[in-house]
N, CA, C and O atoms as a GROMACS GRO file, in nm:
protein
  368
    1MET      N    1   0.085  -0.101  -0.010
    1MET     CA    2  -0.009   0.008  -0.005
    1MET      C    3   0.096   0.129  -0.001
    1MET      O    4   0.195   0.132   0.072
    2ILE      N    5   0.060   0.222  -0.088
    2ILE     CA    6   0.137   0.345  -0.106
    2ILE      C    7   0.056   0.460  -0.006
    2ILE      O    8  -0.062   0.487  -0.029
    3ILE      N    9   0.106   0.505   0.069
    3ILE     CA   10   0.043   0.620   0.150
    3ILE      C   11   0.115   0.758   0.144
    3ILE      O   12   0.234   0.766   0.177
    4ARG      N   13   0.050   0.855   0.107
    4ARG     CA   14   0.111   0.979   0.088
    4ARG      C   15   0.082   1.069   0.220
    4ARG      O   16  -0.034   1.074   0.260
    5ILE      N   17   0.173   1.133   0.283
    5ILE     CA   18   0.176   1.214   0.382
    5ILE      C   19   0.162   1.349   0.312
    5ILE      O   20   0.261   1.382   0.246
    6ALA      N   21   0.048   1.442   0.313
    6ALA     CA   22   0.041   1.564   0.238
    6ALA      C   23   0.175   1.662   0.274
    6ALA      O   24   0.208   1.667   0.393
    7THR      N   25   0.239   1.726   0.193
    7THR     CA   26   0.342   1.790   0.230
    7THR      C   27   0.479   1.732   0.247
    7THR      O   28   0.584   1.796   0.240
    8GLU      N   29   0.467   1.605   0.270
    8GLU     CA   30   0.585   1.530   0.302
    8GLU      C   31   0.635   1.436   0.193
    8GLU      O   32   0.748   1.449   0.145
    9GLY      N   33   0.561   1.350   0.160
    9GLY     CA   34   0.592   1.246   0.036
    9GLY      C   35   0.528   1.114   0.071
    9GLY      O   36   0.454   1.100   0.168
   10GLN      N   37   0.566   1.008  -0.023
   10GLN     CA   38   0.509   0.887  -0.004
   10GLN      C   39   0.597   0.783   0.035
   10GLN      O   40   0.717   0.772   0.010
   11TYR      N   41   0.504   0.690   0.114
   11TYR     CA   42   0.581   0.577   0.176
   11TYR      C   43   0.496   0.441   0.133
   11TYR      O   44   0.373   0.442   0.121
   12GLU      N   45   0.572   0.333   0.114
   12GLU     CA   46   0.524   0.216   0.089
   12GLU      C   47   0.514   0.121   0.207
   12GLU      O   48   0.621   0.084   0.254
   13LEU      N   49   0.403   0.075   0.261
   13LEU     CA   50   0.375   0.034   0.381
   13LEU      C   51   0.387  -0.121   0.310
   13LEU      O   52   0.357  -0.148   0.193
   14PRO      N   53   0.440  -0.216   0.410
   14PRO     CA   54   0.447  -0.358   0.368
   14PRO      C   55   0.298  -0.414   0.403
   14PRO      O   56   0.235  -0.371   0.499
   15GLY      N   57   0.252  -0.509   0.322
   15GLY     CA   58   0.116  -0.562   0.322
   15GLY      C   59   0.076  -0.608   0.474
   15GLY      O   60  -0.033  -0.575   0.522
   16GLY      N   61   0.157  -0.674   0.536
   16GLY     CA   62   0.126  -0.727   0.693
   16GLY      C   63   0.093  -0.607   0.765
   16GLY      O   64   0.026  -0.630   0.866
   17ASP      N   65   0.118  -0.496   0.745
   17ASP     CA   66   0.103  -0.372   0.838
   17ASP      C   67  -0.049  -0.306   0.820
   17ASP      O   68  -0.100  -0.228   0.900
   18GLU      N   69  -0.103  -0.349   0.711
   18GLU     CA   70  -0.230  -0.271   0.670
   18GLU      C   71  -0.332  -0.278   0.792
   18GLU      O   72  -0.400  -0.179   0.820
   19GLU      N   73  -0.343  -0.389   0.861
   19GLU     CA   74  -0.435  -0.422   0.956
   19GLU      C   75  -0.395  -0.300   1.098
   19GLU      O   76  -0.481  -0.234   1.156
   20GLU      N   77  -0.277  -0.295   1.122
   20GLU     CA   78  -0.228  -0.194   1.225
   20GLU      C   79  -0.265  -0.051   1.186
   20GLU      O   80  -0.320   0.036   1.253
   21PHE      N   81  -0.224  -0.047   1.066
   21PHE     CA   82  -0.257   0.098   1.007
   21PHE      C   83  -0.413   0.134   1.028
   21PHE      O   84  -0.458   0.240   1.073
   22GLN      N   85  -0.486   0.019   0.984
   22GLN     CA   86  -0.634   0.043   0.991
   22GLN      C   87  -0.691   0.075   1.137
   22GLN      O   88  -0.779   0.158   1.156
   23GLU      N   89  -0.632   0.001   1.233
   23GLU     CA   90  -0.667   0.030   1.388
   23GLU      C   91  -0.631   0.178   1.427
   23GLU      O   92  -0.701   0.247   1.501
   24LEU      N   93  -0.509   0.219   1.366
   24LEU     CA   94  -0.475   0.366   1.400
   24LEU      C   95  -0.558   0.458   1.328
   24LEU      O   96  -0.582   0.564   1.385
   25ASP      N   97  -0.606   0.438   1.214
   25ASP     CA   98  -0.697   0.513   1.154
   25ASP      C   99  -0.820   0.517   1.202
   25ASP      O  100  -0.882   0.622   1.188
   26ASN      N  101  -0.885   0.398   1.272
   26ASN     CA  102  -0.989   0.407   1.340
   26ASN      C  103  -0.976   0.475   1.460
   26ASN      O  104  -1.075   0.535   1.501
   27GLU      N  105  -0.844   0.476   1.544
   27GLU     CA  106  -0.854   0.578   1.649
   27GLU      C  107  -0.860   0.709   1.616
   27GLU      O  108  -0.916   0.790   1.690
   28ALA      N  109  -0.806   0.742   1.505
   28ALA     CA  110  -0.838   0.891   1.474
   28ALA      C  111  -0.976   0.929   1.452
   28ALA      O  112  -1.029   1.029   1.500
   29VAL      N  113  -1.037   0.834   1.368
   29VAL     CA  114  -1.184   0.861   1.339
   29VAL      C  115  -1.255   0.870   1.471
   29VAL      O  116  -1.334   0.962   1.488
   30SER      N  117  -1.233   0.782   1.566
   30SER     CA  118  -1.297   0.793   1.707
   30SER      C  119  -1.287   0.932   1.765
   30SER      O  120  -1.386   0.987   1.813
   31ALA      N  121  -1.158   0.993   1.761
   31ALA     CA  122  -1.144   1.100   1.810
   31ALA      C  123  -1.220   1.219   1.782
   31ALA      O  124  -1.275   1.299   1.857
   32CYS      N  125  -1.208   1.209   1.626
   32CYS     CA  126  -1.277   1.304   1.559
   32CYS      C  127  -1.443   1.312   1.598
   32CYS      O  128  -1.500   1.418   1.625
   33GLU      N  129  -1.505   1.181   1.596
   33GLU     CA  130  -1.636   1.166   1.612
   33GLU      C  131  -1.672   1.218   1.742
   33GLU      O  132  -1.779   1.276   1.758
   34GLY      N  133  -1.562   1.194   1.866
   34GLY     CA  134  -1.591   1.234   2.004
   34GLY      C  135  -1.540   1.381   2.008
   34GLY      O  136  -1.537   1.438   2.117
   35ARG      N  137  -1.505   1.436   1.911
   35ARG     CA  138  -1.449   1.590   1.894
   35ARG      C  139  -1.348   1.612   2.016
   35ARG      O  140  -1.340   1.709   2.091
   36ASP      N  141  -1.282   1.511   2.017
   36ASP     CA  142  -1.172   1.523   2.140
   36ASP      C  143  -1.027   1.573   2.067
   36ASP      O  144  -0.948   1.485   2.031
   37GLU      N  145  -1.000   1.690   2.050
   37GLU     CA  146  -0.868   1.744   2.017
   37GLU      C  147  -0.752   1.660   2.073
   37GLU      O  148  -0.682   1.593   1.997
   38ASP      N  149  -0.735   1.665   2.188
   38ASP     CA  150  -0.604   1.579   2.246
   38ASP      C  151  -0.589   1.436   2.204
   38ASP      O  152  -0.479   1.391   2.176
   39GLN      N  153  -0.708   1.358   2.199
   39GLN     CA  154  -0.702   1.216   2.156
   39GLN      C  155  -0.684   1.215   1.994
   39GLN      O  156  -0.622   1.124   1.940
   40PHE      N  157  -0.738   1.317   1.921
   40PHE     CA  158  -0.702   1.313   1.797
   40PHE      C  159  -0.545   1.370   1.774
   40PHE      O  160  -0.483   1.317   1.681
   41ARG      N  161  -0.500   1.441   1.827
   41ARG     CA  162  -0.370   1.482   1.806
   41ARG      C  163  -0.261   1.332   1.835
   41ARG      O  164  -0.168   1.299   1.762
   42THR      N  165  -0.304   1.268   1.948
   42THR     CA  166  -0.214   1.155   1.998
   42THR      C  167  -0.233   1.065   1.882
   42THR      O  168  -0.135   1.050   1.810
   43ALA      N  169  -0.349   1.000   1.848
   43ALA     CA  170  -0.376   0.915   1.755
   43ALA      C  171  -0.326   0.953   1.607
   43ALA      O  172  -0.274   0.867   1.536
   44PHE      N  173  -0.345   1.090   1.561
   44PHE     CA  174  -0.303   1.118   1.436
   44PHE      C  175  -0.139   1.113   1.437
   44PHE      O  176  -0.078   1.062   1.343
   45ASP      N  177  -0.075   1.168   1.548
   45ASP     CA  178   0.087   1.150   1.544
   45ASP      C  179   0.116   1.013   1.541
   45ASP      O  180   0.201   0.970   1.464
   46ARG      N  181   0.051   0.935   1.622
   46ARG     CA  182   0.084   0.777   1.604
   46ARG      C  183   0.066   0.713   1.495
   46ARG      O  184   0.137   0.617   1.468
   47LEU      N  185  -0.039   0.758   1.408
   47LEU     CA  186  -0.061   0.706   1.273
   47LEU      C  187   0.074   0.772   1.170
   47LEU      O  188   0.133   0.698   1.092
   48LEU      N  189   0.100   0.881   1.182
   48LEU     CA  190   0.198   0.930   1.097
   48LEU      C  191   0.345   0.877   1.134
   48LEU      O  192   0.431   0.855   1.049
   49ASP      N  193   0.360   0.860   1.263
   49ASP     CA  194   0.480   0.784   1.304
   49ASP      C  195   0.499   0.654   1.267
   49ASP      O  196   0.611   0.612   1.238
   50PHE      N  197   0.374   0.566   1.263
   50PHE     CA  198   0.360   0.441   1.214
   50PHE      C  199   0.418   0.424   1.054
   50PHE      O  200   0.497   0.338   1.014
   51VAL      N  201   0.352   0.535   0.975
   51VAL     CA  202   0.392   0.522   0.830
   51VAL      C  203   0.534   0.574   0.814
   51VAL      O  204   0.602   0.530   0.721
   52ARG      N  205   0.583   0.660   0.895
   52ARG     CA  206   0.723   0.697   0.892
   52ARG      C  207   0.817   0.583   0.913
   52ARG      O  208   0.906   0.567   0.828
   53THR      N  209   0.810   0.500   1.015
   53THR     CA  210   0.888   0.418   1.069
   53THR      C  211   0.872   0.280   0.981
   53THR      O  212   0.966   0.222   0.926
   54ARG      N  213   0.750   0.245   0.980
   54ARG     CA  214   0.732   0.107   0.912
   54ARG      C  215   0.736   0.090   0.753
   54ARG      O  216   0.769  -0.010   0.689
   55GLY      N  217   0.690   0.225   0.704
   55GLY     CA  218   0.700   0.249   0.554
   55GLY      C  219   0.830   0.271   0.502
   55GLY      O  220   0.911   0.324   0.579
   56GLN      N  221   0.870   0.241   0.382
   56GLN     CA  222   0.992   0.305   0.304
   56GLN      C  223   0.953   0.401   0.210
   56GLN      O  224   0.873   0.378   0.119
   57GLN      N  225   1.016   0.519   0.231
   57GLN     CA  226   0.985   0.637   0.149
   57GLN      C  227   1.003   0.600   0.005
   57GLN      O  228   1.101   0.534  -0.029
   58VAL      N  229   0.911   0.641  -0.082
   58VAL     CA  230   0.910   0.611  -0.209
   58VAL      C  231   0.997   0.748  -0.272
   58VAL      O  232   0.977   0.863  -0.234
   59PRO      N  233   1.085   0.711  -0.365
   59PRO     CA  234   1.151   0.836  -0.435
   59PRO      C  235   1.079   0.923  -0.477
   59PRO      O  236   0.964   0.902  -0.514
   60ASP      N  237   1.147   1.058  -0.478
   60ASP     CA  238   1.055   1.147  -0.527
   60ASP      C  239   1.049   1.132  -0.681
   60ASP      O  240   0.954   1.194  -0.728
   61ASP      N  241   1.117   1.073  -0.761
   61ASP     CA  242   1.104   1.066  -0.924
   61ASP      C  243   1.020   0.938  -0.952
   61ASP      O  244   1.009   0.911  -1.071
   62SER      N  245   0.959   0.855  -0.864
   62SER     CA  246   0.887   0.766  -0.877
   62SER      C  247   0.728   0.815  -0.912
   62SER      O  248   0.674   0.908  -0.852
   63LEU      N  249   0.673   0.750  -1.000
   63LEU     CA  250   0.538   0.771  -1.028
   63LEU      C  251   0.438   0.695  -0.987
   63LEU      O  252   0.359   0.645  -1.067
   64GLU      N  253   0.431   0.678  -0.854
   64GLU     CA  254   0.339   0.580  -0.784
   64GLU      C  255   0.199   0.654  -0.755
   64GLU      O  256   0.189   0.771  -0.719
   65GLY      N  257   0.104   0.573  -0.774
   65GLY     CA  258  -0.022   0.659  -0.734
   65GLY      C  259  -0.057   0.602  -0.564
   65GLY      O  260  -0.034   0.488  -0.524
   66SER      N  261  -0.111   0.702  -0.490
   66SER     CA  262  -0.132   0.668  -0.351
   66SER      C  263  -0.268   0.608  -0.317
   66SER      O  264  -0.376   0.660  -0.343
   67ASP      N  265  -0.249   0.510  -0.266
   67ASP     CA  266  -0.388   0.432  -0.220
   67ASP      C  267  -0.449   0.512  -0.110
   67ASP      O  268  -0.572   0.512  -0.099
   68VAL      N  269  -0.370   0.587  -0.019
   68VAL     CA  270  -0.421   0.669   0.104
   68VAL      C  271  -0.348   0.800   0.076
   68VAL      O  272  -0.242   0.810   0.013
   69ILE      N  273  -0.415   0.892   0.126
   69ILE     CA  274  -0.354   1.027   0.149
   69ILE      C  275  -0.379   1.075   0.287
   69ILE      O  276  -0.497   1.088   0.320
   70LEU      N  277  -0.291   1.103   0.369
   70LEU     CA  278  -0.290   1.160   0.489
   70LEU      C  279  -0.300   1.310   0.486
   70LEU      O  280  -0.238   1.374   0.402
   71PRO      N  281  -0.371   1.362   0.568
   71PRO     CA  282  -0.351   1.519   0.580
   71PRO      C  283  -0.213   1.568   0.616
   71PRO      O  284  -0.135   1.478   0.649
   72PRO      N  285  -0.165   1.691   0.616
   72PRO     CA  286  -0.030   1.743   0.658
   72PRO      C  287  -0.017   1.714   0.812
   72PRO      O  288  -0.120   1.717   0.880
   73PRO      N  289   0.092   1.690   0.863
   73PRO     CA  290   0.113   1.670   0.997
   73PRO      C  291   0.062   1.776   1.086
   73PRO      O  292   0.043   1.749   1.205
   74ASP      N  293   0.039   1.889   1.041
   74ASP     CA  294   0.008   2.004   1.129
   74ASP      C  295  -0.149   2.025   1.131
   74ASP      O  296  -0.202   2.119   1.189
   75THR      N  297  -0.203   1.943   1.074
   75THR     CA  298  -0.360   1.948   1.049
   75THR      C  299  -0.436   1.939   1.191
   75THR      O  300  -0.406   1.858   1.279
   76SER      N  301  -0.535   2.031   1.201
   76SER     CA  302  -0.617   2.015   1.339
   76SER      C  303  -0.713   1.932   1.325
   76SER      O  304  -0.731   1.889   1.210
   77MET      N  305  -0.786   1.892   1.414
   77MET     CA  306  -0.906   1.775   1.411
   77MET      C  307  -0.984   1.850   1.336
   77MET      O  308  -1.014   1.794   1.231
   78GLU      N  309  -1.035   1.972   1.351
   78GLU     CA  310  -1.147   2.021   1.278
   78GLU      C  311  -1.126   2.022   1.142
   78GLU      O  312  -1.216   1.999   1.062
   79GLU      N  313  -0.981   2.056   1.103
   79GLU     CA  314  -0.948   2.043   0.952
   79GLU      C  315  -0.974   1.888   0.892
   79GLU      O  316  -0.999   1.860   0.774
   80ALA      N  317  -0.964   1.813   0.982
   80ALA     CA  318  -0.943   1.639   0.954
   80ALA      C  319  -1.070   1.590   0.961
   80ALA      O  320  -1.082   1.478   0.911
   81ARG      N  321  -1.177   1.641   1.010
   81ARG     CA  322  -1.291   1.583   1.047
   81ARG      C  323  -1.355   1.514   0.938
   81ARG      O  324  -1.392   1.398   0.953
   82ASP      N  325  -1.374   1.582   0.818
   82ASP     CA  326  -1.422   1.533   0.676
   82ASP      C  327  -1.354   1.399   0.626
   82ASP      O  328  -1.417   1.314   0.563
   83GLU      N  329  -1.220   1.388   0.660
   83GLU     CA  330  -1.135   1.280   0.605
   83GLU      C  331  -1.159   1.167   0.720
   83GLU      O  332  -1.196   1.058   0.678
   84PHE      N  333  -1.141   1.183   0.870
   84PHE     CA  334  -1.143   1.104   0.953
   84PHE      C  335  -1.282   1.065   0.990
   84PHE      O  336  -1.316   1.091   1.105
   85SER      N  337  -1.363   1.013   0.917
   85SER     CA  338  -1.521   1.011   0.961
   85SER      C  339  -1.555   0.864   0.903
   85SER      O  340  -1.481   0.798   0.829
   86GLY      N  341  -1.678   0.829   0.950
   86GLY     CA  342  -1.748   0.693   0.896
   86GLY      C  343  -1.632   0.603   0.920
   86GLY      O  344  -1.583   0.599   1.032
   87ASP      N  345  -1.582   0.528   0.819
   87ASP     CA  346  -1.520   0.419   0.796
   87ASP      C  347  -1.346   0.451   0.795
   87ASP      O  348  -1.254   0.370   0.796
   88GLY      N  349  -1.344   0.604   0.793
   88GLY     CA  350  -1.185   0.644   0.800
   88GLY      C  351  -1.133   0.650   0.676
   88GLY      O  352  -1.208   0.649   0.578
   89LEU      N  353  -1.000   0.658   0.665
   89LEU     CA  354  -0.929   0.663   0.550
   89LEU      C  355  -0.931   0.544   0.448
   89LEU      O  356  -0.935   0.550   0.325
   90ILE      N  357  -0.926   0.439   0.524
   90ILE     CA  358  -0.950   0.331   0.444
   90ILE      C  359  -1.064   0.224   0.492
   90ILE      O  360  -1.042   0.149   0.586
   91PRO      N  361  -1.175   0.221   0.427
   91PRO     CA  362  -1.304   0.158   0.459
   91PRO      C  363  -1.254   0.008   0.489
   91PRO      O  364  -1.154  -0.040   0.436
   92GLY      N  365  -1.342  -0.065   0.590
   92GLY     CA  366  -1.294  -0.198   0.591
   92GLY      C  367  -1.315  -0.242   0.739
   92GLY      O  368  -1.282  -0.355   0.775
   0.00000   0.00000   0.00000
């Protein structure tokens, strides 16, 4: 799975990490639905860190389509609420 962090770049996440990524995505969704800014910040930072540490950065000159696009790291909960809603960034 290719994940783009807006303003930062793309990362290729190994197939075995998709379930954990989904769980972190669901935590961010839950925080947005509960309108809990602190919980959102914690969940979103964990999600970003997971992608950065588990994923391998895709070279800038590679033309890979993104399966998931995460908002920029400095996104507030209010800005992210449309993306982190319902089934989250990746339904399932």
